[in-house]
C-alpha positions in Angstrom: 34.3 3.3 -100.2 34.6 3.4 -95.8 31.8 2.6 -93.4 31.3 5.7 -93.1 30.2 6.6 -97.5 27.3 3.9 -96.3 25.5 6.1 -93.3 23.0 8.3 -95.4 20.6 10.9 -94.3 17.2 10.4 -95.6 17.5 12.9 -98.3 20.5 11.3 -99.3 19.5 7.5 -99.0 16.3 8.6 -101.6 18.9 9.7 -104.3 21.1 6.2 -103.7 17.7 4.5 -103.5 16.4 6.5 -107.1 20.3 5.3 -108.4 19.8 1.4 -107.3 16.5 1.1 -108.4 17.2 2.4 -112.1 19.6 -0.4 -112.2 16.7 -2.5 -111.4 17.7 -3.6 -107.9 15.8 -5.5 -105.5 15.7 -3.5 -102.0 15.6 -5.1 -98.5 14.9 -2.9 -95.7 15.0 -3.7 -91.7 15.5 -1.6 -89.3 16.2 -1.9 -84.9 19.2 -0.8 -82.1 21.7 -3.3 -82.8 23.7 -1.7 -79.4 26.2 -5.0 -79.3 27.0 -6.6 -82.2 26.8 -10.4 -81.8 26.4 -13.1 -83.9 22.4 -13.2 -84.0 22.9 -9.7 -85.9 25.0 -10.8 -88.4 23.1 -14.0 -89.5 19.9 -11.8 -89.5 21.2 -9.2 -91.7 23.5 -11.7 -94.3 19.8 -13.9 -94.3 18.1 -10.6 -94.9 20.4 -9.0 -97.7 20.4 -12.4 -99.5 16.6 -12.0 -100.2 17.3 -9.1 -102.9 20.1 -6.4 -103.8 20.6 -4.0 -101.7 19.9 -4.2 -98.0 18.9 -0.3 -95.9 19.0 -0.7 -92.3 16.9 1.6 -90.3 19.1 2.6 -87.3 17.5 3.4 -84.1 18.3 7.3 -82.5 19.6 7.1 -78.9 16.8 8.7 -78.1 14.1 6.5 -79.7 16.3 3.4 -77.3 15.9 5.4 -74.6 12.2 6.0 -74.8 12.1 2.3 -76.0 14.4 -0.1 -73.7 15.0 2.6 -70.5 17.3 5.3 -69.4 20.1 2.8 -69.2 19.9 2.0 -73.2 21.7 2.1 -75.4 25.5 1.1 -74.6 26.9 2.5 -77.3 26.1 5.9 -79.0 24.4 6.3 -82.2 27.6 7.0 -84.8 29.4 4.2 -83.0 26.5 2.0 -83.8 26.1 3.2 -87.6 30.0 2.9 -88.0 29.8 -0.7 -86.7 26.4 -1.5 -88.8 27.6 0.3 -92.0 31.2 -1.9 -91.7 29.3 -5.0 -92.7 29.8 -5.9 -96.0 26.1 -6.9 -96.4 24.5 -3.7 -95.3 24.3 -1.1 -98.4 23.1 1.5 -96.3 22.7 2.7 -92.8 20.0 5.7 -92.2 18.9 6.5 -88.2 15.2 7.1 -87.3 14.1 9.1 -84.2 10.6 7.6 -84.2 9.8 4.7 -81.7 8.9 3.0 -85.2 10.3 2.7 -88.4 7.0 3.6 -90.2 7.2 6.8 -91.6 10.9 5.4 -92.6 9.4 2.7 -94.2 6.9 5.3 -96.0 9.7 6.8 -97.4 12.3 4.2 -98.7 9.0 2.0 -100.2 11.3 -1.0 -99.9 10.5 -3.9 -101.7 10.9 -6.7 -99.3 10.7 -5.6 -95.6 12.6 -8.3 -93.2 12.0 -9.4 -89.6 13.2 -12.1 -87.4 10.8 -15.1 -87.1 9.9 -13.7 -83.2 7.6 -11.3 -85.5 4.1 -12.2 -86.8 4.2 -10.9 -90.3 1.0 -9.2 -90.0 2.4 -7.5 -86.8 5.2 -6.2 -88.4 5.2 -2.6 -88.6 5.1 -1.2 -92.3 3.8 -4.5 -93.8 0.6 -3.0 -94.9 2.2 0.0 -96.6 5.0 -2.8 -98.6 2.2 -5.1 -99.7 0.3 -2.3 -100.8 2.5 -1.2 -103.1 3.4 -5.2 -104.6 6.3 -5.9 -101.8 6.8 -8.6 -99.7 7.2 -9.1 -96.4 9.3 -11.6 -94.8 10.6 -13.5 -91.7 14.1 -14.9 -91.1 15.2 -17.3 -88.3 16.9 -16.2 -85.4 19.8 -17.7 -84.2 18.5 -18.8 -80.8 19.9 -17.7 -77.5 21.5 -14.4 -78.9 20.5 -10.9 -78.0 21.9 -8.0 -76.6 19.9 -7.9 -73.3 20.9 -11.5 -72.9 24.5 -10.1 -73.6 24.0 -7.4 -70.9 22.9 -9.9 -68.0 25.6 -12.3 -68.6 28.0 -9.5 -67.9 26.0 -7.9 -65.1 25.8 -11.6 -63.1 29.4 -12.3 -63.9 30.2 -8.7 -61.8 27.8 -9.1 -59.4 29.5 -13.0 -58.8 
């Protein structure tokens, strides 16, 4: 399987989710921008996948990242980011979403487990009510301290300015 085979449209993802559920597999969902892949991302996604059988990654589109983080982001286009994320062994599906939050995507995916980093309080995680109302779980995983795309960008800018 090539990494691009793990990049889904929402309708294709629905078919894949149905097949996984028919096999009794537990679906884990998380989301993010993943603009520059770093150790923090890898550790977070690996830990997220360990919570279930399949990891679905909601990936912000370029437009949604620009609205959220400003016009200088993203640094990489959405298809580049999607291919990089899909290449990871522990990511089973990547699906792009254009909203500012993943709420509608979470409603469509109906994951068994919704995961975010431990910098979020569970009650503040978007979609937690949707998942818990249908008997799913919402969990946080510990983040590797000191790793963020923003910090990497600042470090590069500081080196260029010195």
